[in-house]
C-alpha angles and dihedrals in degrees: 000000000000129000088251092055091045091050090052091059119096121252097264093049091052092051093048090051098049108029104056102026114024117085114249109233099177142005127187149143113236117230096229141059123008120354104273136164114215124200122186118205132190106230114184105289098353143039132251126210115208112198114197118189105220094194095054093031094226141105108270098188147338112215129183127214136169104213130040089235082089087072093060087094088073098047098098093051104046117060096167096047096046092089090051090052091049088049091052090055091054099038130082115256105270093240092052093062 
């Protein structure tokens, strides 16, 4: 599956693909904006970011990206997770092991 194919799926299909089967590679709550819980999944040859709005209690978005450089936008807000992000950049994709 490619990111383009994944993005073409409807919302329920995306959730069924990532939540039960894809390995979680990071989970965190950003320190800015609305209260959100972010989960990063490894999906075949790309990653998926699931953004859950804790205030509204609903999924806000599911984004795909191919390199963990996408996560740099969170660096300044997540002291604890920074090492995990750095580890992701240096590690092999979980599904390539």
